[in-house]
Residue, then its C-alpha position, 0 to 999 in steps of 0.5 A: x518479473x515485470x509485477x516484481x520488478x515494478x514494486x520492488x522498490x516500495x519494499x524496500x523501506x521493510x527490507x530495510x526496517x527488518x534488516x536493520x536491527x541486526x546489522x546497526x548491532x540493536x535491540x531494538x524489534x523490527x514490528x512490520x509497521x512503519x508508520x505511526x497510524x498502520x497499528x491502527x487496522x489491526x487494532x480495530x480488527x481485533x475489536x470486531x472479534x473481541x469488543x464486536x460480534x466476528x462480524x462487526x467492531x464499534x465506532x474505534x473513537x468509542x471507548x464505551x463497553x457497551x457501543x454497538x457493533x454495526x460497522x464492518x470492513x472486510x481489510x480489517x476483518x480479515x487482519x483480525x481474524x487472523x492474530x486473534x483466531x490464527x494467532x499471527x504476529x499482529x506487523x507480519x500480517x500486515x505486510x504480508x498483506x502488503x504484500x499481495x496487494x503489491x503484486x496485484x497492483x503491479x500485475x492489473x497496473x500491467x494488464x492495465x498499460x497492455x490494455x491501452x497500448x496499440x503494440x507492446x513493444x515498450x509494455x515494460x518499461x512503460x510500466x516501469x514508468x507508471x509505476x515509478x514515475x513521480x509526475x511534475x512534482x517530482x519534476x520540479x524538485x529535481x530541477x531545484x536540486x539542479x538549480x540551488x544543489x543541496x541533498x538530493x533526497x529532500x530535493x527531489x520531495x520538497x514540493x510533495x507533500x508531507x514530505x511524500x507521504x501523501x503518495x502522488x503517485x501511483x506506485x508509492x501507494x505501495x508502501x502502505x500494505x491498505x492501499x497497495x490493495x485498495x491501489x489493486x482494486x482500482x486498478x482491476x475496476x478500470x482494466x473491466x471497464x475498457x475490456x468492457x467488461x462492466x459488470x465485473x468492475x461493478x463487483x470489484 
């Protein structure tokens, strides 16, 4: 439950993405992609099966039909497999990857916080601080808001590069499905290392 609570705020953009057309009576169809480069991962995955050998794909920047299939990335491969071999909607598959990766990241982070605490008295709240804490950039943005006024939503990210899209603090990375998976793996590596399970850390 703590893990779920920790990731819920970062799923809000997807809830809005899928719900907004219905509430606004819009004819726009939600795709599951909320940032301009997200479809690219699905396209690379499709190329593994449509231009490659079902294991590796060509250089995504090489338009030559005869480009050698020598590049492999397991996330792109899994997306391509789901799209081309099982007919899964690309956007929903991408969002599903993010949901699994996000929950895994939350769970690994909770275990990581527990591993470094001397006692578990405040495990839940400290976990939420680790997931939701924005660091000094957010504190500076809040100070700017208190001193000069204006819109809180703009001020809180005033010093965060790319309007927050560089995801400089931990939990916000869950917004991007690929980053959710990468951060889950990073947390798992740190946890295995802290626990002295170096072989498992290497596997992760």
